[in-house]
C-alpha positions, 0 to 999 in steps of 0.5 A: 380181251373183253367183249367190249374191246372185241366189239370196239376192235371189230365194229370200229375197225370196219367203220374206220376202213369204210370211212377212210376208203369211201368218205368224200368223192372217190373213183368207183372202180373194180378195186373200190368194189372188191376192197370192201367185199374182200375186207368184210369177207375176211371178217365174215370167214373168221367170225362166222365159221363154227357159229351156232346154226341150231334152228333157234339161231337162224331167225336171229341171223335173219334179223341181222341180215334184215337190219344190215339190208336196211342200214345198207339202204340208208347208207346207199341213200347217202351215197351219190353216184355220178359221172365226172364230166371232165374225165368220164369216170364214175364217182361215188360221193359220200358225206355226213349222212353216210358217216352218221349211218356208220357211226349209229350202227357202231354205237348201237353195237357198242351200246349193246355190248356195254350194257350186257357187260355193265348193266345187271338189269339189261344182262338179266333181261338178255339172259332171260330172252336168250333162254326163252328163245333157246339162243346160244351166247355164241350167236350174238357176235355172228348176229352183228357180223351178219348185220355188217356183212349185209350192210356192206354187200347191199350198199356195194351191190346197189351202187354197182347197179346205179353206176351201170345206169349212168349215161355213157361219158361224153366223147370229149371226156372219153378222149381225155381219159384215153390220152 
């Protein structure tokens, strides 16, 4: 499998799962919190074990973490949290801005991998950059995985905090839910 195919499989797979399970108006439940955390945890375990951890890679991973936090904040901005007035359930509402955030992130990774594979000038500059900063080639995939991990975890955590700040359900909605 080529690097591009692997990037497409990982990034595209994560984005598709996130969009299929988060896009639109959805119940915000324990399951909806644990599902993306479990998914990204599995991907993280598979791709991060054995990653290079020399001192030179740590700043690269910190950059991936920072990008993930920023992208997670953007995705959170495009995620509404509300309480359904009829049922009293907490709901998330994700629309075009949320989907666009994920598509931009996936496109950025795919563009990077495509350029590294197919553009000799980019590949030469990338090689020089990595050599000058003493980075292993094997540190690129963990950078992107950490970016995705931070994006998902920060968004889930922010939504959990926001959901906890919603006012309690009205008594009529509580009765409807318990019936």
